[in-house]
C-alpha positions, 0 to 999 in steps of 0.5 A, spaced: 650 372 805 657 368 803 656 366 797 660 359 793 666 363 792 668 365 799 666 358 802 671 356 797 676 361 798 674 358 807 673 350 805 681 352 803 683 356 807 682 351 814 685 346 810 691 349 809 691 352 816 689 344 819 696 341 814 700 347 818 698 345 824 698 337 823 693 334 827 686 338 827 681 331 827 676 333 821 671 336 827 677 340 829 677 342 821 669 343 821 669 346 826 673 352 825 669 352 817 663 354 822 666 359 826 670 363 820 662 363 816 659 366 822 666 371 823 664 374 816 656 375 817 660 378 825 664 382 822 657 385 817 655 388 825 661 390 827 662 394 821 655 397 821 655 398 829 660 404 827 654 408 825 652 411 832 659 412 834 662 415 828 655 420 829 657 421 837 665 424 835 662 429 830 656 430 837 662 431 841 667 435 836 661 441 835 659 441 842 666 442 843 668 447 839 662 451 841 665 451 848 669 455 846 672 461 850 671 465 843 668 461 838 667 463 831 660 464 828 661 457 824 663 455 831 656 457 836 652 455 829 655 450 826 651 446 820 649 439 824 646 435 818 652 429 819 651 430 828 643 429 827 643 425 821 637 419 822 641 412 821 644 413 827 639 413 830 635 407 826 640 402 829 641 404 836 633 404 837 632 397 833 630 392 838 633 385 834 640 391 831 641 392 839 642 386 841 645 382 836 651 387 838 650 387 845 649 379 844 657 380 840 659 382 845 662 388 840 664 395 843 666 401 839 669 405 846 675 403 845 676 406 839 676 413 840 682 415 837 680 411 830 673 414 831 677 422 831 682 420 825 676 416 821 671 423 822 676 427 820 678 424 814 670 423 812 670 430 813 675 432 809 673 429 803 669 433 798 663 428 797 662 430 805 662 437 804 656 436 798 652 432 803 653 438 808 651 444 804 646 440 800 640 443 803 636 436 804 635 432 809 633 426 808 635 417 811 635 416 804 640 421 803 644 419 809 644 412 808 647 415 800 652 419 805 655 411 810 655 408 803 661 411 800 664 411 809 664 404 807 666 404 800 672 409 801 674 409 808 677 403 811 680 397 805 686 398 805 686 402 813 691 400 817 689 403 825 682 399 823 687 393 820 689 393 827 683 393 830 680 386 828 686 384 826 686 383 835 679 382 835 678 376 831 684 371 827 679 370 822 677 377 819 683 380 817 680 378 810 674 379 810 672 385 811 671 386 803 665 381 803 663 385 809 662 391 807 659 389 800 653 388 806 654 393 809 653 397 804 647 394 801 643 393 809 644 400 808 640 401 801 634 398 803 634 403 810 635 408 805 628 406 803 624 405 809 626 397 811 627 395 816 633 393 818 635 384 818 640 380 819 643 377 813 642 369 813 648 366 813 648 362 806 646 365 799 642 359 798 637 362 805 636 368 800 633 365 795 626 361 794 623 356 789 625 349 789 632 346 786 636 351 791 642 347 792 645 349 800 649 352 801 654 350 808 652 342 806 656 344 800 662 347 804 661 342 809 661 335 803 668 339 801 672 340 806 670 333 808 672 331 801 678 334 801 680 333 809 678 325 808 682 325 800 688 330 801 693 325 802 691 320 796 691 327 792 697 330 795 701 324 792 698 325 786 700 332 784 707 330 787 707 325 781 705 329 776 711 335 778 715 331 774 723 335 776 720 338 781 721 336 789 715 336 793 717 342 799 718 346 793 711 347 791 707 352 795 703 351 801 698 354 799 698 352 792 698 344 794 692 346 797 688 350 792 689 345 788 687 339 793 680 342 793 680 344 787 680 336 785 676 334 791 670 338 788 671 336 781 670 327 785 665 330 790 660 333 785 657 331 779 653 337 777 659 341 777 661 344 771 668 342 770 672 348 767 668 352 773 671 348 778 678 350 776 676 356 774 674 358 781 681 355 784 685 359 779 682 365 781 682 365 789 690 362 786 690 369 784 689 372 791 693 367 796 698 365 792 706 367 788 706 370 781 706 364 777 702 360 782 695 362 777 700 358 773 701 352 776 693 351 779 691 352 772 697 347 769 696 340 775 688 342 776 687 340 768 691 335 767 690 332 773 683 333 772 682 332 765 686 324 767 681 322 773 675 324 767 678 319 762 680 314 768 671 313 770 674 317 777 671 323 775 663 322 773 660 328 770 653 329 768 648 334 764 649 338 758 656 342 760 659 339 765 665 338 762 
């Protein structure tokens, strides 16, 4: 599930958090990293679990309209396609999904107002109208609709952001990635394949010889950055002329330290890959000028460490 880009981000954020607190041990940092990684899959479970509650809201709204004193013809004979979609009972009756969802003590019950607003938003959209009027009904079509919902209704949803922030400190920035895997699961379910929990690390999803362990990659990267933070911090400070250390953005410092740590500790990862990865990360977690600053410092320092023999790369294309 978690790819190398996401793991690099989690390592950098763990390092940054430790430096802010100032008194975290390596063991505490490693535990925080593990929790952060597991939280992404937890968020995937929580979001996939919205299918049934959202379906229930639709059914309740239909039933309430039927019970009105003078319902319209449409209210007496409503279109039940969404309220009776095949995906909701599929997940409700899946013992593995339900067991995990309950084990995590997840529930959407207390967010009924959010669910009602969400359904109102969805039911006003053209893609929903086309789904309701298609004249066909199948699990595949239901899954396609929910994929559209997950793609369009949740990112930058302020109400959802408030819910997630209240549930986990790690969930704020994990939503887009978790939703990607929700959609992948829906594609699989739509093909008639039974649901299964995605492995936590992308390397666990691959088969064959020579697959590098992503969990080990993340842990070793954190160790290398944590244990050498002061040394790399001083190296960065010395390389920046006419620049007070206090003016270096703290996120930029942690990004660069993690980048240097990767270049030193992983001889099989090409230098260009390492630099490009952390420049990309700086675009999202730094200032508007971070991209240029991070690129310049990493290029300069990694080049220097290569010339001094402190970074050793072997193999074609690693430099």
